[in-house]
Phi, psi and omega in degrees: 000133182291153181299315179300320180293318179298316180298320179294319179294321179297315179298319180295322178296321178295317182295323182281326184253288183075180181260160176291137186241150176298335183276350181296139173064022174269152181297138180264135174294146170280132183238134180216164174304143178296139181294145177289144179302136175061023178289140179288139179292146179290159177302141183288121177267345181229166174304137183296154177294166179303138182297149177294153178304144179239155180137186180299140180260150176241132178276141178223161179227162171210159180205185178291350174281099179091000177230161182224138166236109185235166177212159171232122173253151186228133165264177178298324187267340183194165174262156171234123176270135178208189180176200182227133180281332189236115174202154177223154180207160176230157179211161173238136179239143168247109190065237177255015181259127176282124182247347184199146178203152176214138179229144174236127184247131174274107188292336178293347181269012181301143174223161175202184185277006178224116181298325177296322180293328180304313179299321179292321180297330180281348186279173178299343178294334184233255187285334180053061189294338178294330179263325185236089187287331185229159168235147180229152171225128180229127184285150170244342178201138172228110186239146178289144177096179182117175182264129175095005179184178179280341183220164172241127184248132175234138178189181182255123175261118178256105186219133174059032178078010181236134177251128176224146173273130179236146177231130184211158178280148177215153174249116183246123181234149178225131179201138178054039178076008180244144180238133179235139177237123176238142177207150177212117184201164179252151169231158176266115185301333182291340175296339178248025175059032171255098195234013179304125189279337188093185180286149182304328181260010179204065186293153180267135178290150180288323183281141176235133178273127177255133176235125179242136174217094191245129176252121182267135178240123179294138178286144178296136185284000000 
C-alpha cells in the first residue's frame, strides 16, 4: 500500500473514531445571545421560578488561592487539561445562599499540560491575549433546583470579544460558615469565535469542558 494512501486511511479512521475523551457525555451549557441592557422581561408563559432569597446580604470574595477554574480541550487523539492561574471574584450571599457572583479571569495566566501549547493558546488562534486580556462572567440568576446540580446558574460570559448568556448546573454547599460552588459543563468554543481547527489529521473538538471549584470567603465586616 502506498504511503499517501495509508496516511489518508489513517486520517479517515481518526476522524470517524477518535479516542474517548473526558468531555464526552458531560452536560452542555445552554447558550443564548447576551441580553440587552435594561431590556424588559418577556411576559411569563409559565409560573415564575421560586423567588430568590431575601434579607440582609453578605459580601464574599474568591480567588485562585483555594479555588480552581479549569478546562479540558480535546483533539481527536488526546485531551489537554488546563486552567487559569490568576482570577478574582466577588459574590453576594443571603444567609448561606449565593444570590449573585462575578469573576474576572486574566487570560495571560492560562496553563496546560504542554508548555508549547500554552504559547499557542495565547496567540490569535485561540484567546488572543494581546487583544483580549480578560474574560468575565457575571450572573443574572441563581436558582435552586435543576438537573445535574443543586442549583441552576445563568449569566453572561464575555470572552474573546463576544458576550453570550450561558446557563449551567452547579452544586452549591454551605457548612461551618464556608460556601463552595462546583460545576462541570461544556461550551462550544465557536460560540465565542474561537475556531482554530487544528491539524488536518488531528482536529480539535468544538466542545470544551469547564470545571469550577470555588470557595467563597466572607469579607470582614
